[in-house]
C-alpha positions in Angstrom: 47.8 184.9 148.9 52.0 185.3 149.9 51.8 181.6 151.1 50.2 180.5 147.6 53.2 181.9 146.0 56.0 180.9 147.7 54.0 177.1 147.2 53.9 177.5 143.4 58.1 178.8 143.7 58.8 175.9 145.1 57.2 173.6 143.0 58.8 175.2 140.3 61.8 174.7 141.7 61.3 171.1 141.6 60.2 170.5 138.3 63.3 172.2 137.5 65.5 170.0 139.3 63.8 167.0 137.8 63.8 168.2 134.3 67.5 169.3 134.9 68.3 166.1 136.2 67.1 164.1 133.6 68.8 166.2 131.1 71.9 165.4 132.5 71.4 162.0 132.7 70.4 162.2 128.7 73.3 164.2 128.2 75.6 161.7 130.2 74.2 158.6 128.9 75.0 160.3 125.2 78.6 161.4 126.0 78.8 157.5 127.5 77.4 156.4 124.0 80.0 158.5 121.9 83.0 157.7 123.8 82.1 154.0 123.9 81.5 154.0 119.9 84.8 155.9 119.4 86.6 153.7 122.0 84.9 151.0 119.8 85.9 152.1 116.5 89.7 152.7 117.9 89.7 149.7 119.2 88.6 147.8 116.1 91.1 149.9 114.1 93.8 148.3 116.6 92.4 144.5 116.3 92.2 144.8 112.3 96.2 146.5 112.5 97.1 144.0 115.0 95.5 141.0 112.6 97.8 142.6 110.0 100.8 142.5 111.6 100.0 138.6 112.3 99.6 138.4 109.4 102.7 139.6 107.8 104.3 137.8 110.0 102.7 134.3 108.7 103.5 135.6 104.5 107.3 136.8 105.9 107.8 132.7 106.7 106.1 131.6 103.6 109.0 134.2 101.5 111.5 132.8 103.9 111.1 129.3 103.3 110.9 129.5 99.6 114.1 131.6 99.9 115.5 128.7 102.2 114.0 125.5 101.1 112.9 126.4 97.1 114.3 123.7 94.5 116.6 122.0 97.8 116.2 117.6 97.8 114.7 116.4 100.6 118.1 115.6 102.6 118.9 119.2 102.1 115.9 120.2 103.5 116.3 118.2 106.4 119.4 119.5 107.1 118.0 123.0 106.7 115.7 121.8 109.7 118.3 120.5 111.8 120.8 122.7 111.8 119.2 125.0 114.3 119.1 127.9 112.6 116.0 128.3 110.9 113.6 131.3 112.4 111.8 130.6 115.2 112.7 127.1 116.0 113.4 126.9 119.8 113.7 130.3 119.9 110.7 133.1 118.4 111.9 135.7 115.8 110.5 139.3 115.5 110.8 141.7 113.6 108.9 145.3 113.3 105.8 145.7 110.5 106.5 148.9 108.9 103.9 151.3 106.7 104.4 152.3 103.6 106.6 155.8 104.5 108.8 153.0 105.9 107.6 153.5 110.2 107.2 151.0 112.6 104.1 150.8 113.3 103.9 147.3 114.9 105.6 143.9 115.6 105.0 140.5 114.8 106.7 137.2 117.0 106.9 134.2 115.1 107.0 131.0 116.6 107.5 127.8 114.1 106.8 123.7 115.0 109.5 122.4 112.5 108.6 118.7 110.9 109.2 115.4 112.0 111.7 113.2 110.1 109.2 111.8 108.3 106.8 114.5 107.6 106.5 117.5 105.4 103.9 119.5 107.8 105.1 122.5 109.6 103.2 124.4 112.1 103.8 128.4 112.3 102.3 130.6 114.9 102.7 134.7 114.5 101.4 136.8 117.0 100.9 140.7 115.5 100.4 144.1 118.0 100.8 147.5 117.1 102.4 149.5 119.2 99.3 152.0 119.4 98.0 149.3 121.7 100.6 146.5 122.4 98.2 144.7 124.8 96.2 144.1 122.1 97.2 141.5 120.2 95.9 138.8 118.0 97.1 135.4 116.9 97.4 133.3 113.4 98.3 129.9 113.3 98.8 128.0 109.7 100.2 125.1 108.3 103.0 124.8 105.6 103.4 121.7 103.7 105.8 120.3 100.6 102.8 118.6 98.6 103.8 115.1 98.6 104.3 112.9 95.1 101.2 111.0 97.2 98.6 113.5 96.5 98.0 112.0 93.1 96.0 109.1 92.1 98.4 109.1 89.3 101.5 110.4 88.3 103.8 109.4 85.0 107.0 110.6 83.5 105.3 108.7 80.1 103.0 108.5 77.8 99.4 107.7 79.8 96.3 105.8 79.0 93.4 104.7 81.2 91.3 102.4 78.7 87.7 101.5 79.5 86.4 100.4 82.5 88.7 102.0 84.7 87.4 104.7 87.5 90.2 107.2 88.6 89.7 109.2 91.5 91.8 111.5 92.7 94.2 114.1 90.7 96.3 112.4 87.5 99.4 114.5 86.0 101.3 113.1 83.5 105.0 114.6 82.3 103.9 113.0 78.4 100.7 112.8 76.9 97.5 110.9 78.5 94.5 109.0 76.9 91.4 108.6 79.0 88.8 106.0 77.7 87.5 105.7 81.0 85.5 108.2 83.9 88.0 110.7 85.5 86.3 112.3 88.6 89.5 114.5 89.6 91.7 116.9 87.5 93.7 115.7 84.6 96.5 117.4 83.8 100.1 116.8 80.9 103.3 118.9 80.7 102.6 119.0 76.9 99.8 120.5 75.0 99.8 118.2 72.4 101.0 114.6 71.7 101.2 111.8 69.2 99.3 109.3 70.6 101.6 105.6 70.1 98.0 103.2 69.8 97.3 104.7 66.0 98.4 106.3 63.6 97.4 109.9 62.3 98.2 113.6 63.7 98.5 114.6 67.3 95.8 115.4 69.9 95.5 116.8 72.8 97.9 116.0 75.9 94.7 115.2 77.7 92.3 113.6 75.3 90.1 110.6 75.3 88.7 108.5 72.5 85.7 107.6 73.8 82.4 108.1 70.8 80.5 111.4 73.1 77.5 111.4 73.9 74.3 110.1 72.9 77.0 107.7 71.2 79.0 105.3 73.4 82.0 102.9 73.1 85.2 103.9 71.7 87.1 104.6 68.4 90.6 103.7 68.1 91.4 106.0 65.2 92.6 109.4 65.1 89.9 111.8 66.5 89.4 115.4 64.6 87.8 116.9 68.1 90.4 115.9 70.0 93.0 116.9 67.7 96.1 119.5 69.2 94.6 122.3 67.0 90.8 122.5 67.6 88.7 123.9 70.4 89.0 121.8 73.5 85.8 120.2 74.1 84.1 119.7 77.6 84.0 116.6 77.7 82.2 116.5 81.4 81.1 112.3 80.6 84.8 111.3 80.3 86.4 114.2 82.7 83.8 115.3 85.6 86.6 118.0 87.3 87.7 118.9 83.7 91.6 118.6 81.9 94.5 120.7 81.7 97.1 121.5 79.7 100.0 122.2 79.6 101.0 122.7 83.7 104.3 122.0 84.9 106.8 119.8 84.7 107.3 117.0 87.7 110.7 115.6 87.7 111.7 111.9 88.6 115.3 112.7 88.9 115.5 113.7 92.2 114.0 110.6 93.8 117.4 109.1 93.8 118.4 111.8 96.3 114.8 110.3 98.3 115.9 107.1 98.1 119.7 108.2 99.3 117.4 109.3 102.7 116.0 106.9 103.3 118.7 104.1 103.4 119.9 107.2 105.6 117.3 107.0 107.9 116.9 103.1 107.6 120.5 102.7 108.7 121.0 105.3 111.2 119.4 104.7 114.4 121.1 100.9 114.1 124.5 102.4 114.0 125.0 101.2 110.2 124.4 97.5 111.6 122.4 95.6 108.7 119.5 93.0 108.8 118.4 95.0 111.7 114.9 96.7 113.3 114.9 99.7 115.5 111.6 101.3 116.3 112.4 104.0 113.7 114.1 101.9 110.5 115.1 99.2 109.3 118.0 98.5 107.3 118.5 95.2 104.8 121.7 94.2 102.9 122.2 93.2 99.3 123.2 89.4 99.9 119.3 88.6 98.9 115.3 90.1 98.3 113.3 89.6 101.3 110.0 88.7 102.0 108.2 91.3 104.3 104.5 90.0 105.5 103.4 92.8 107.4 100.7 91.4 110.1 98.1 93.6 111.8 99.9 93.7 115.8 102.3 95.6 114.9 105.0 92.7 114.2 106.3 91.7 110.4 108.2 88.6 109.3 110.9 89.0 107.2 112.6 85.8 104.5 115.7 85.8 103.4 114.8 84.9 99.4 117.3 82.6 97.5 115.8 82.4 94.1 112.6 83.6 91.9 111.1 82.7 88.8 112.2 85.8 86.3 108.9 84.7 84.4 105.8 84.6 87.0 108.4 86.5 89.7 106.9 84.0 92.4 109.7 83.2 95.0 111.2 79.8 94.2 113.5 79.1 97.3 114.4 81.0 100.8 117.5 81.3 101.9 118.3 80.2 105.9 117.9 83.2 108.4 121.5 82.2 110.1 124.3 81.0 107.9 124.6 80.8 104.0 123.0 77.5 102.5 119.3 77.5 101.2 116.5 76.2 103.0 115.8 73.1 101.1 112.5 72.2 103.1 111.1 74.8 103.0 110.1 76.3 99.3 107.1 77.8 99.2 107.0 79.4 102.7 110.0 80.9 105.0 110.7 80.2 108.2 111.1 84.1 109.0 112.4 86.4 111.5 109.9 88.3 113.4 110.6 92.3 114.0 108.4 95.3 115.3 106.9 97.4 112.4 109.1 101.0 112.8 106.1 102.8 113.4 106.7 106.4 111.3 109.2 104.7 109.8 111.2 102.8 106.5 112.3 99.6 105.7 115.3 99.8 103.1 116.4 96.8 101.5 119.0 96.9 98.9 117.7 94.2 96.8 113.9 93.1 95.5 111.8 92.9 98.1 108.0 90.8 97.7 105.7 92.7 99.7 101.8 91.7 101.6 100.1 92.0 105.0 98.2 94.1 107.1 98.8 96.9 109.1 97.0 98.5 111.7 97.9 101.8 113.1 101.5 102.6 111.4 102.5 104.8 109.0 105.0 103.0 107.3 107.6 103.1 103.6 109.3 100.2 101.8 112.2 100.8 99.8 114.0 98.7 97.1 116.8 100.0 96.0 121.0 98.8 95.3 122.5 101.9 95.9 125.4 100.3 96.0 125.3 99.0 92.5 123.8 95.8 90.7 120.8 95.1 88.9 117.9 98.4 90.1 115.2 96.8 92.6 111.8 95.9 92.7 109.1 95.7 94.5 106.8 92.8 94.3 103.3 92.7 95.1 100.0 90.2 94.6 101.0 87.2 96.2 98.4 88.2 99.0 96.6 91.6 99.5 98.1 94.2 100.8 95.5 96.3 103.6 94.5 98.9 105.7 92.8 97.8 108.9 91.9 101.8 109.9 91.2 104.0 106.7 91.0 107.6 108.9 95.1 108.2 108.4 96.6 106.1 111.3 97.3 103.3 108.8 99.4 104.5 105.9 102.0 102.5 103.5 104.0 103.8 100.8 106.1 101.6 98.8 108.6 103.1 96.8 110.8 100.9 94.3 113.5 102.0 92.2 113.1 99.9 88.8 109.6 98.7 89.1 106.7 97.9 91.7 105.2 94.7 90.1 102.2 92.8 90.3 103.5 88.7 90.2 101.4 86.9 87.5 99.9 84.5 90.2 98.5 87.6 92.0 95.0 87.3 93.3 92.3 86.9 91.4 91.0 90.2 92.8 93.6 92.0 94.7 93.4 94.5 96.5 96.3 97.1 97.8 96.5 99.8 100.0 98.9 101.9 99.6 101.3 105.2 97.7 103.3 102.9 95.0 106.4 104.6 93.4 108.5 103.0 90.4 111.6 105.8 90.1 112.8 104.1 86.9 110.2 101.5 86.0 106.7 101.0 85.9 103.8 100.2 88.2 101.9 97.4 87.1 101.7 94.2 85.9 103.8 92.1 83.0 101.5 90.3 79.6 100.4 86.9 80.3 98.1 85.6 77.7 95.6 83.3 79.5 95.9 84.5 83.3 93.1 86.9 83.5 91.8 88.4 86.3 88.4 89.7 87.5 89.4 92.8 89.9 92.7 95.3 91.1 91.6 98.0 93.3 94.1 100.1 94.5 93.3 102.5 97.7 96.2 104.9 97.1 98.4 106.3 95.1 100.7 105.2 91.5 103.7 107.4 90.7 105.6 105.9 87.8 108.3 106.7 85.5 107.1 104.3 82.5 103.9 103.8 81.0 101.7 102.1 84.0 99.4 99.3 83.8 97.4 96.6 84.6 95.8 95.4 81.7 96.5 94.8 77.5 94.5 95.7 74.8 94.5 94.2 71.5 94.8 96.1 68.1 91.1 97.0 68.1 91.7 98.5 71.2 90.0 95.6 73.1 90.9 94.1 76.4 93.4 91.2 75.7 94.4 90.2 79.5 95.5 91.6 82.6 93.1 92.5 85.4 89.6 93.1 83.5 88.2 96.1 86.1 90.8 98.2 87.3 90.0 101.1 90.2 91.9 103.7 91.7 90.6 105.0 94.5 92.6 108.1 95.8 93.3 108.1 99.6 92.4 111.9 101.0 94.3 110.9 103.6 97.3 111.2 101.5 96.7 114.6 101.5 97.6 115.1 105.1 100.1 111.8 106.0 102.2 111.3 103.1 103.9 107.9 104.0 107.8 108.6 105.8 109.9 110.2 103.8 108.0 110.4 100.3 109.5 112.4 97.6 107.7 115.9 97.7 107.4 119.3 95.7 109.8 121.6 95.7 107.9 124.4 97.6 105.9 124.7 101.0 102.3 126.0 100.5 99.8 127.2 103.2 97.0 124.7 103.1 95.3 125.2 106.2 94.8 128.9 108.5 92.7 129.7 111.6 93.1 132.3 114.1 93.6 131.4 117.1 
């Protein structure tokens, strides 16, 4: 009996040890789970706080740029970045992040990649951490840029009219009123809430309006449209304004482009030691003695000819100047014996007089400016003798044409003309003169248009019907211009964030 009782007691002890072991394992596991959850929650809080500290660094830098660069000219902004005093450039900038009580709870470090001389893009990287967990860092990188004028399919400083047959892809804005009788595939905006359309009599109409008859009707009515008057509700008109219309909105000023032209000239001359008729890898400057014909070539070269004479009605070149000496070329009328230069990639070509531009580029970004900044008549850019083309449409090829006065398509232009470029006429207009009997088929602009005066490649009669010019006008906005504006192209006055990511 004693032996049996002892065996039972031993069995109970072993059973108790097993139960206690299992219980202990469960308790330890539960304790580890609770501790891990508490640690996870704590880490998540610290990670979130570190993220907010890093984000505050990004928004601090946006505030800093607004105070340092807002409203300044392109030359003043360039001087700011080159001064060596901009926060975060070269040496990281650090500061404390404080809570609502003014207590420092963390710190951010800002590192800045300043823009290239021809770019508006600034890369800002902010690293944030808290003092409770300094080893737990979060990193945010943002891209800042000053919006370029090349972001508009059409930007104008005058009353505008887009006639029947016009398709517009990209944003449109005018500081005057806008009439659209074609189709706008993006937002159309105006500085004014209403205006008197100069193409007909009657009362004022909306700052952005149309004369296309509403569905199920078709065609246009050139008379005053009461449904588009400045006193009634604004119809949606999704058949014309596919992305809507906005008015009134802020002005885009053309006055500051003079300083942009000055910067372009400085940049074109400075790498050459202020010499004329010369090119380096970053810029070319041609003096004011004569205009220049510039023929861009897909092999990275360009042929430049000195213009001695042109027809003031048709804008066709009638005589060239010899490339050396001071006499005209009497045996090369209609063609030139050029000087060949390398295209200054990501640079500027500045002509202190008129410029005739044509040709094709491949893997270059270039701006061509024509302006008389030392006195004389305002300079023009003439295109249309041949197409102006890109080889690549992925952002590698960018052309900007900036004229002090007009960007003009000549009379004897190509019947089907293609222009791959951002066009800007500071004091004149982008367009083509009226030539009765010289009608053309289609003009296609793949890029953008900025014009001080009323733009137009076609003309209508008193009834609003096509009279002369290009019968079809296709304006395709080049989306690459959002991120790769032409070098030294005019920009807005404020930096904005257009891309944000956590590293």
